[in-house]
C-alpha positions as CSV (number, residue, x, y, z in Angstrom):
1,M,122.1,108.2,125.6
2,I,119.3,107.8,123.5
3,A,117.4,110.8,122.8
4,L,113.6,111.1,124.5
5,L,111.1,112.8,122.4
6,D,110.2,116.4,123.4
7,E,106.5,116.4,121.9
8,I,104.4,113.2,120.9
9,S,104.5,113.2,116.7
10,V,101.3,114.4,115.2
11,P,100.3,111.0,113.5
12,T,100.7,109.1,117.0
13,R,98.8,111.9,118.7
14,C,96.1,112.1,116.1
15,L,95.6,108.2,115.6
16,S,95.7,107.4,119.6
17,E,93.5,110.2,119.8
18,Y,90.9,109.0,117.3
19,I,91.2,105.4,119.1
20,A,90.4,107.2,122.4
21,E,86.8,108.3,121.2
22,A,86.0,105.9,118.9
23,L,83.0,104.6,120.2
24,R,81.5,107.9,120.7
25,R,82.0,108.6,117.3
26,P,78.6,107.5,115.3
27,L,79.0,105.6,112.1
28,P,77.3,106.1,108.7
29,E,74.7,104.0,108.0
30,D,76.6,102.3,104.8
31,V,79.9,102.0,107.1
32,A,77.3,100.0,109.8
33,E,75.5,97.6,107.3
34,K,79.3,96.7,106.0
35,A,80.1,96.0,109.4
36,R,77.5,93.8,110.0
37,H,78.0,91.8,107.4
38,H,81.7,91.4,108.3
39,V,80.6,90.0,111.9
40,L,78.3,87.8,110.2
41,D,81.0,86.5,107.5
42,T,83.1,86.5,110.4
43,L,81.1,84.3,112.9
44,A,80.3,81.9,110.0
45,A,83.8,81.3,109.3
46,M,84.5,80.7,113.2
47,V,81.7,78.2,113.4
48,S,82.5,76.2,110.5
49,G,86.0,76.7,111.8
50,S,85.4,75.2,114.7
51,Q,84.6,71.9,112.8
52,L,87.6,71.9,110.9
53,R,91.4,70.5,112.1
54,P,93.2,73.9,112.8
55,G,90.0,74.9,115.0
56,R,90.0,71.8,116.9
57,M,93.6,72.3,117.7
58,A,92.7,75.5,118.9
59,I,89.8,74.9,121.0
60,G,91.7,71.7,122.4
61,Y,94.9,73.9,123.3
62,V,92.9,76.6,124.9
63,T,90.7,74.4,126.6
64,A,93.6,72.5,128.1
65,L,95.1,76.4,129.5
66,G,91.9,77.2,131.9
67,G,91.7,80.3,132.7
68,V,89.1,83.0,134.5
69,P,85.9,82.5,132.3
70,E,85.8,85.5,130.8
71,S,84.9,85.3,127.0
72,S,83.7,82.3,124.9
73,I,85.3,80.2,122.4
74,V,83.0,80.0,119.4
75,G,81.1,76.5,118.8
76,T,81.7,75.3,122.0
77,P,80.5,76.0,125.6
78,V,83.8,77.0,126.6
79,R,84.5,80.3,128.7
80,T,88.0,81.3,129.3
81,S,90.3,84.0,129.7
82,A,90.2,87.1,126.3
83,V,93.4,86.7,126.2
84,H,92.9,82.7,125.5
85,A,89.7,82.9,123.8
86,A,90.7,85.7,121.0
87,L,93.4,83.0,120.3
88,A,91.4,80.3,119.4
89,N,88.6,82.4,118.0
90,G,91.1,83.9,115.5
91,M,92.1,80.4,114.7
92,L,88.9,79.3,113.7
93,A,88.2,82.0,112.0
94,H,90.6,81.3,110.0
95,A,91.0,77.5,110.0
96,D,90.1,77.5,106.1
97,E,90.1,80.2,103.3
98,T,86.5,81.6,104.4
99,D,87.3,84.6,106.1
100,D,87.3,88.1,104.4
101,S,90.8,90.2,103.1
102,H,91.6,93.7,102.5
103,A,93.5,93.7,99.1
104,P,95.2,97.4,99.1
105,S,96.7,96.6,102.8
106,R,97.3,92.8,101.9
107,T,95.5,91.7,105.1
108,H,92.9,89.4,106.8
109,P,91.5,91.8,109.0
110,G,88.4,90.3,110.2
111,C,90.0,87.0,111.2
112,A,92.2,89.0,114.3
113,I,90.0,92.6,114.9
114,I,86.8,90.5,115.1
115,P,87.8,88.0,117.6
116,A,89.6,90.4,119.4
117,A,86.6,92.6,119.7
118,L,84.4,89.8,121.0
119,A,86.5,88.5,123.5
120,V,87.1,92.1,125.4
121,G,83.2,92.9,124.3
122,E,82.4,89.9,125.9
123,R,84.3,90.3,129.2
124,N,83.2,93.9,129.7
125,Q,79.7,93.5,128.6
126,V,79.6,96.4,125.9
127,S,76.6,97.3,124.0
128,G,76.4,95.8,120.4
129,M,76.9,99.3,119.1
130,S,80.1,99.6,121.0
131,F,81.2,96.4,119.5
132,L,80.2,97.3,115.8
133,R,82.6,100.7,116.6
134,A,85.6,98.9,117.9
135,V,85.2,96.5,115.0
136,V,85.6,99.4,111.9
137,L,87.9,100.9,113.9
138,G,90.3,97.9,114.3
139,Y,89.8,97.6,110.5
140,D,90.8,101.4,109.7
141,V,94.1,101.2,112.2
142,A,95.0,97.9,110.9
143,A,95.2,98.8,107.0
144,R,96.7,102.3,107.7
145,V,99.6,100.8,109.6
146,N,100.0,98.3,106.5
147,Y,100.0,101.5,104.1
148,A,102.7,103.4,106.5
149,L,105.1,100.5,106.0
150,G,104.4,100.5,102.8
151,A,102.4,96.9,101.7
152,D,103.4,95.8,98.7
153,A,107.2,96.1,99.7
154,F,106.3,94.6,103.1
155,A,105.1,91.6,101.4
156,A,108.0,91.1,98.9
157,A,110.7,91.2,101.8
158,A,108.5,87.8,103.0
159,R,107.2,89.5,106.1
160,S,103.7,88.4,106.8
161,T,101.4,91.9,106.3
162,H,98.7,89.9,107.8
163,S,100.3,89.5,111.2
164,F,101.7,92.9,111.4
165,A,98.4,94.8,110.6
166,G,96.0,92.2,112.7
167,V,98.1,92.8,116.0
168,F,97.5,96.5,115.8
169,G,93.7,96.4,114.5
170,S,93.1,93.9,117.1
171,G,94.9,96.3,119.7
172,A,92.8,99.3,118.4
173,A,89.3,97.9,118.7
174,A,90.5,95.9,122.1
175,A,91.5,99.7,123.4
176,S,88.3,101.3,122.6
177,L,86.3,98.6,124.2
178,F,88.2,99.0,127.3
179,D,88.0,102.9,127.3
180,L,91.4,103.9,127.5
181,S,92.6,107.5,127.3
182,A,94.8,108.5,124.5
183,A,98.0,108.1,126.4
184,Q,97.1,104.8,127.3
185,V,96.2,104.1,123.6
186,R,99.8,105.0,122.8
187,H,101.2,102.3,125.3
188,V,98.8,99.7,123.9
189,L,100.5,100.8,120.2
190,S,104.0,100.3,121.5
191,Y,103.0,96.9,122.8
192,C,101.3,96.0,119.8
193,A,104.6,96.8,118.1
194,Q,106.7,94.7,120.5
195,Q,104.5,91.9,119.4
196,A,104.3,92.2,116.0
197,S,106.0,89.6,113.9
198,G,105.3,87.1,111.2
199,V,107.2,85.4,108.2
200,A,105.5,84.6,104.9
201,C,106.6,81.1,104.8
202,N,103.3,79.9,106.3
203,V,101.8,79.6,102.6
204,R,103.9,76.9,103.0
205,D,102.2,74.9,105.8
206,A,99.7,72.4,104.1
207,D,97.6,71.6,107.2
208,H,96.7,75.1,107.7
209,I,97.2,75.2,111.3
210,E,100.4,77.6,111.4
211,K,98.5,79.7,109.0
212,A,95.8,79.9,111.1
213,F,97.6,81.3,114.1
214,D,99.4,83.7,112.3
215,F,96.7,85.3,110.5
216,G,94.3,85.2,113.0
217,G,94.9,83.6,116.6
218,M,98.2,85.5,117.2
219,P,97.7,88.9,116.1
220,A,93.8,89.0,118.1
221,R,96.0,87.4,121.1
222,G,98.6,89.9,120.8
223,G,96.1,93.0,120.6
224,V,93.9,91.8,123.5
225,A,97.5,91.2,125.6
226,A,98.3,94.5,125.1
227,A,95.4,96.5,125.8
228,S,94.5,94.3,128.9
229,M,98.2,94.9,130.1
230,V,97.5,98.8,129.6
231,A,94.6,98.4,131.2
232,H,95.8,96.7,134.6
233,G,98.5,99.6,134.8
234,F,100.7,98.6,132.4
235,T,102.7,101.9,130.8
236,G,105.4,101.7,128.0
237,V,106.6,103.8,125.4
238,D,104.7,106.9,124.5
239,D,105.2,107.0,120.6
240,V,106.4,103.9,118.8
241,F,105.8,105.6,115.7
242,A,108.6,108.7,115.8
243,G,111.9,109.2,117.3
244,E,115.0,106.7,117.8
245,R,114.3,103.1,116.7
246,N,110.9,103.3,116.2
247,F,108.8,100.7,115.0
248,L,108.5,102.0,111.5
249,E,112.1,102.5,110.7
250,A,112.7,99.4,112.3
251,F,110.9,97.7,109.2
252,A,110.5,99.7,106.5
253,P,113.1,101.2,104.2
254,E,111.0,104.0,103.5
255,P,108.2,104.2,106.0
256,D,105.7,107.1,105.4
257,P,104.0,107.8,109.2
258,A,101.1,110.5,107.3
259,R,99.3,107.5,106.1
260,L,99.0,106.1,109.7
261,I,96.4,108.9,109.9
262,E,95.3,109.3,106.0
263,G,91.5,109.7,105.8
264,L,90.7,108.7,109.1
265,G,87.2,109.3,110.1
266,E,86.7,109.6,106.4
267,R,87.6,107.0,104.7
268,F,86.4,104.0,105.8
269,E,88.7,100.8,105.1
270,I,86.1,98.1,106.2
271,M,84.2,99.5,103.2
272,G,87.0,98.3,100.5
273,T,87.4,95.0,102.4
274,N,86.1,91.7,100.6
275,I,84.1,89.0,101.4
276,K,84.7,85.7,99.6
277,K,81.8,84.2,97.7
278,W,83.7,80.9,97.8
279,S,85.0,79.3,101.1
280,V,88.6,78.5,98.9
281,G,91.4,80.2,98.6
282,S,91.6,83.7,97.1
283,P,93.6,82.9,93.9
284,V,91.0,80.7,92.8
285,Q,88.1,83.0,93.5
286,S,88.3,84.6,89.8
287,A,88.9,81.4,88.0
288,L,85.4,79.9,89.8
289,D,83.7,83.1,88.7
290,A,84.9,82.8,85.2
291,V,83.7,79.0,84.9
292,T,80.2,79.9,86.9
293,W,79.4,82.4,84.3
294,L,80.2,80.0,81.5
295,M,77.8,77.3,82.8
296,E,75.4,79.6,83.2
297,N,75.4,81.5,79.7
298,E,76.7,78.9,77.5
299,K,74.8,75.8,78.3
300,F,77.2,72.9,77.7
301,A,77.2,69.8,80.1
302,V,80.6,68.4,81.3
303,R,80.6,65.5,78.9
304,D,81.2,68.3,76.1
305,V,84.0,69.3,77.6
306,S,87.4,68.5,75.6
307,E,90.2,70.7,77.3
308,I,90.4,73.7,79.8
309,R,92.4,76.1,79.8
310,V,93.0,78.6,83.2
311,H,95.0,81.4,83.2
312,L,96.0,83.2,86.5
313,P,98.9,85.9,87.3
314,T,101.8,83.7,88.3
315,R,102.0,84.0,91.8
316,S,98.9,83.0,92.3
317,A,99.1,80.2,89.9
318,R,102.3,79.0,91.9
319,T,99.7,79.5,95.3
320,V,96.8,76.8,94.3
321,D,99.0,74.9,91.6
322,D,97.6,71.2,92.3
323,A,97.8,72.3,96.2
324,P,97.1,69.4,98.5
325,M,94.2,71.1,100.4
326,P,91.1,70.7,98.3
327,D,89.8,74.2,99.0
328,I,93.4,75.7,97.5
329,N,93.7,73.5,94.7
330,V,92.3,75.4,91.3
331,Q,92.4,71.8,89.3
332,H,89.8,70.1,92.1
333,L,88.1,73.0,92.5
334,V,87.3,73.7,88.9
335,A,86.7,70.2,88.2
336,L,84.5,69.9,91.4
337,L,82.4,72.9,90.2
338,L,81.9,71.4,86.7
339,V,81.2,68.0,88.4
340,D,78.6,68.8,91.0
341,G,77.1,71.9,89.3
342,R,77.9,74.2,92.3
343,L,80.2,74.2,95.2
344,T,79.1,74.2,98.9
345,F,81.2,74.3,101.9
346,G,81.3,70.3,102.8
347,S,82.3,69.8,99.4
348,V,85.3,72.0,98.8
349,H,87.1,70.6,102.4
350,D,85.8,67.0,101.3
351,H,89.3,65.1,100.6
352,V,87.6,61.9,99.7
353,R,86.3,63.9,96.5
354,M,89.8,64.7,95.5
355,E,90.2,61.0,94.6
356,D,86.6,60.8,93.0
357,P,86.7,59.4,89.5
358,S,84.3,61.6,88.0
359,V,86.3,64.8,89.4
360,L,89.7,63.6,88.3
361,A,88.5,62.6,84.8
362,V,87.7,66.5,84.5
363,R,91.0,67.4,86.3
364,E,92.8,65.6,83.4
365,K,91.6,68.1,81.2
366,I,92.4,70.9,83.0
367,Q,95.7,73.3,82.2
368,L,96.9,75.6,84.7
369,V,98.7,78.8,82.7
370,P,100.7,81.6,84.6
371,S,100.5,84.8,83.0
372,H,102.8,87.7,83.9
373,E,99.9,89.8,82.5
374,L,97.3,89.1,84.6
375,M,100.5,89.7,87.3
376,E,100.0,93.4,85.9
377,A,96.0,93.8,85.7
378,R,94.4,95.5,88.3
379,P,92.0,94.9,89.9
380,R,94.3,92.1,91.3
381,R,94.1,88.5,90.8
382,Q,91.7,88.7,87.8
383,A,91.5,84.9,85.7
384,I,91.0,83.8,82.4
385,V,89.1,80.3,81.5
386,E,88.9,78.9,78.4
387,I,86.8,76.0,77.3
388,A,87.0,73.8,74.1
389,L,84.2,71.6,73.7
390,R,83.7,68.8,71.4
391,D,81.5,70.4,69.4
392,G,84.0,72.8,68.4
393,R,83.2,75.5,70.4
394,Q,85.7,77.9,72.0
395,L,84.5,79.4,75.3
396,S,86.2,82.0,77.0
397,R,85.5,84.3,79.8
398,R,87.6,86.8,82.0
399,T,86.9,87.4,85.5
400,I,87.9,91.7,85.8
401,A,86.1,92.0,89.3
402,V,85.8,88.9,91.5
403,R,82.7,88.4,92.9
404,G,82.5,90.0,96.7
405,T,85.3,92.2,96.3
406,A,85.0,96.0,96.8
407,D,85.0,96.4,92.6
408,N,81.8,93.7,92.6
409,P,80.4,93.3,96.0
410,M,78.1,90.7,97.4
411,T,74.2,91.8,98.5
412,G,73.1,90.9,102.0
413,A,71.5,87.8,100.8
414,E,74.7,86.3,98.8
415,V,76.2,87.4,102.4
416,E,73.1,85.3,104.2
417,A,73.3,82.5,101.8
418,K,77.0,81.7,102.3
419,A,77.1,82.3,106.5
420,L,73.9,79.7,106.1
421,D,75.8,77.2,104.0
422,L,78.8,77.5,106.5
423,M,77.0,77.3,109.8
424,E,73.6,75.0,109.3
425,N,75.5,71.6,109.8
426,V,76.7,73.0,112.8
427,L,74.1,75.2,114.8
428,G,71.1,73.9,112.9
429,P,68.6,75.7,110.5
430,R,66.8,77.6,113.1
431,R,69.7,78.4,115.3
432,T,71.8,79.7,112.1
433,R,68.6,81.9,111.3
434,T,68.3,83.4,114.6
435,L,72.1,83.9,114.6
436,M,71.8,85.9,111.4
437,D,69.1,88.0,112.1
438,A,70.8,88.7,115.6
439,C,74.2,90.0,113.4
440,G,71.7,92.0,111.0
441,T,70.3,94.4,114.5
442,I,73.5,93.9,116.2
443,E,73.8,97.6,117.3
444,R,70.9,97.5,119.1
445,N,71.9,94.9,121.8
446,P,72.5,96.1,125.1
447,D,75.2,93.4,125.9
448,I,77.3,91.8,123.3
449,S,77.5,88.7,125.9
450,D,74.1,87.8,125.3
451,F,75.4,86.0,121.7
452,R,77.4,83.1,123.6
453,R,74.1,81.0,123.4
454,L,73.6,81.9,119.8
455,W,76.9,80.5,118.4
456,V,76.7,77.3,120.4
457,A,75.6,74.1,118.9
458,P,71.9,72.7,120.8
459,A,73.7,70.1,122.1
460,H,76.2,72.2,124.6
461,E,73.4,74.2,125.6
462,K,73.1,72.6,129.0
463,A,76.7,72.7,129.4
464,I,76.3,76.5,129.7
465,D,73.2,76.5,131.7
466,H,75.6,74.4,134.4
467,M,78.7,76.5,133.6
468,E,76.7,79.8,134.5
469,R,74.9,78.2,137.6
470,L,78.9,78.0,138.6
471,A,79.9,81.4,137.9
């Protein structure tokens, strides 16, 4: 007979109590400010993602499912169940390589946690402050689950660290917004454990559709489903992190349960989460930073270039070497930056530009150099770019801390500039600015569901009016 636990383990008890009390715990102002930036950045990813193929597929699929009109799909007038909305918005948020990332835990937290919190927040008409606290909580829980599993070893075993962490972060955020008790939260964590899955083969997904599901849609849906089932009365295992056949021992050879609660309430993981300056794959960011610095400080023209060598960590180089998608292909993106002098969301997703003769001419001069030395360098994902000019000059720049990372964070103005680029073509300049301003004061909003009018293109306003009259 399988032995029952005599008592709840300390990590599970402390974590469940922390989640249950999260909405009544004030946030330090710097943490709230960082959270506002990540909400804006993720909403911008959703809005722009609604125009990309993975996003369009998610919208079409969830629209066909129907469902009780509880929550909205960003960028559309469609309302559906909270579970379905979390799935769609999670895929929108990771429809390409725009969303945030947390390097120490190897996660993309925002694309799962923020869609989950939005779906439940809108369903329950919670305040902006409650929503913001739930988001911060989700980042804290997601990272700590991966810490307890051992993120590096977990990734080396070809597990998808992003999918595992995301479902727990989403479940924690959703559980808090359902105002569940500590005992109920423990059951939510058990349902999250049963849904945690993911294999790292998703990096081979050339269309980015399965990857959008694995990183964003699946964990957001799983977390909201777990919390909503328990809120409905479902019960489950009281302590999934301890006892016989527990979650941590099932997936990690040397788990560390104490890390589930290490620094809770003192170290907020959102503070160490990166916001991408560029809407491209993470391994390319450092190379683009280096090229930009050389363009601004060495004052040369693209016609002066005779050769370019881009040094990247070996594993990163494999991911971005002549990749089929323009926003992940390092040779294409470096060439595009040199030709255009800047990168926009539109240009980095333009497949036609991959055949542009002027871009191809520069691309032929680029050599990608896998570097074992950069594999060991910290901070991670550094790059060295060397440019040889026709006049004999040899230019070189090493990016150590990528712009937007915790070691070199973006300013609020930079975050807003990125959001403007992502959303303006979809929502228009005026509505984009209104949504950005609303994110800046989100904790003052008494009802997060008010936001659904702001993230929908003006052409859909009449449809929203009609749906609300029917409701």
